[in-house]
C-alpha positions as CSV (number, residue, x, y, z in Angstrom):
1,M,-0.1,-0.1,0.2
2,V,0.7,3.4,-0.6
3,Y,0.1,6.4,1.1
4,H,-0.6,9.6,-0.4
5,I,-0.7,12.8,1.6
6,I,-2.2,15.8,-0.3
7,V,-1.3,19.5,1.0
8,S,-3.5,22.0,-0.3
9,F,-3.0,26.3,-0.4
10,G,-5.6,27.0,-3.1
11,R,-5.1,26.5,-6.5
12,E,-2.3,25.1,-8.0
13,R,-0.3,24.7,-4.3
14,D,-0.5,21.9,-3.2
15,Y,2.0,19.7,-1.9
16,E,2.3,15.8,-2.4
17,F,4.0,13.1,-0.2
18,K,4.2,9.4,-0.6
19,F,5.0,6.9,1.5
20,P,5.4,3.0,1.1
21,H,3.5,0.7,3.7
22,T,7.0,-0.6,4.6
23,E,8.2,3.9,5.7
24,L,5.6,4.1,7.9
25,A,5.7,0.9,9.6
26,T,8.5,2.1,11.9
27,G,6.2,4.8,13.4
28,S,3.1,4.9,15.3
29,P,-0.7,7.0,15.4
30,E,1.0,7.4,19.1
31,E,3.9,8.9,18.1
32,A,2.4,11.0,15.3
33,R,0.0,12.0,18.1
34,R,2.9,13.4,20.3
35,W,4.4,15.1,17.5
36,F,1.0,17.1,16.4
37,D,0.6,17.8,20.0
38,K,3.9,19.3,20.5
39,E,3.5,21.3,17.0
40,F,0.3,22.4,18.4
41,A,1.8,24.0,21.2
42,D,5.1,25.5,19.5
43,L,3.1,27.4,17.1
44,E,0.4,28.7,19.4
45,C,-2.6,27.4,17.6
46,E,-6.0,28.1,19.1
47,P,-8.2,25.7,19.4
48,S,-11.2,25.4,16.7
49,N,-13.6,24.2,19.2
50,P,-15.1,26.8,21.4
51,M,-15.8,23.7,23.7
52,G,-11.6,23.2,24.1
53,K,-11.8,19.8,23.2
54,V,-9.1,19.1,20.1
55,L,-9.0,16.4,17.8
56,I,-6.3,14.8,16.0
57,I,-7.9,16.0,12.7
58,D,-7.9,19.8,14.4
59,K,-4.3,19.6,15.6
60,I,-3.4,18.2,11.9
61,L,-5.6,21.2,10.0
62,N,-4.3,23.7,12.8
63,V,-0.5,23.2,12.7
64,A,-1.0,22.9,8.7
65,R,-2.7,26.5,9.2
66,Y,-0.5,28.2,11.4
67,G,2.8,26.2,9.9
68,G,1.9,28.2,6.8
69,E,2.8,27.6,3.4
70,Q,6.4,28.7,3.4
71,R,7.4,25.7,5.8
72,F,6.3,23.7,2.9
73,I,8.1,25.0,0.2
74,D,11.3,26.1,2.6
75,R,11.5,23.4,4.9
76,R,10.8,19.8,3.4
77,E,12.1,18.2,6.1
78,W,9.5,19.2,8.4
79,A,6.9,19.2,5.5
80,T,7.5,15.7,5.1
81,R,7.6,15.2,8.3
82,F,4.1,16.8,8.8
83,A,2.6,14.4,6.1
84,R,3.8,11.7,7.6
85,Y,2.6,11.8,10.6
86,T,-0.6,12.8,9.6
87,A,-0.9,9.3,7.4
88,L,-0.1,7.7,10.6
89,A,-2.2,9.1,12.8
90,L,-5.3,9.2,10.5
91,G,-4.5,5.9,8.9
92,R,-5.9,6.3,5.7
93,D,-4.2,5.6,2.1
94,T,-5.0,9.3,0.8
95,V,-5.9,12.1,2.7
96,R,-6.1,16.0,1.2
97,I,-5.7,18.8,4.0
98,D,-7.3,21.4,2.0
99,V,-5.8,24.4,4.6
100,V,-7.9,27.1,2.9
101,A,-11.4,25.3,3.6
102,F,-10.1,24.4,6.7
103,N,-11.3,20.5,5.6
104,I,-9.8,17.1,5.4
105,G,-11.1,14.5,3.0
106,Y,-10.0,10.6,2.2
């Protein structure tokens, strides 16, 4: 299986990442959640849910938004880690993160 993660910041501003199953086998969903927890705090993301409960999908969307498109352009290592941990956290083979619409599709 190949995991395909697309992060979109608008029309014709897509960043695509593909990982073979074997590359993700060394990671875990818990490791991914810890990474998103740390990035969420480091980037000083604001919870999108007024009740304070922050789901992993909210963390992924906020980390992409607060991290900004420039990180996907300039910081290839950070962007690759983001995509890898997205695949691990969600366990889906295809994920599209639309930062502008604040939406994740499978």
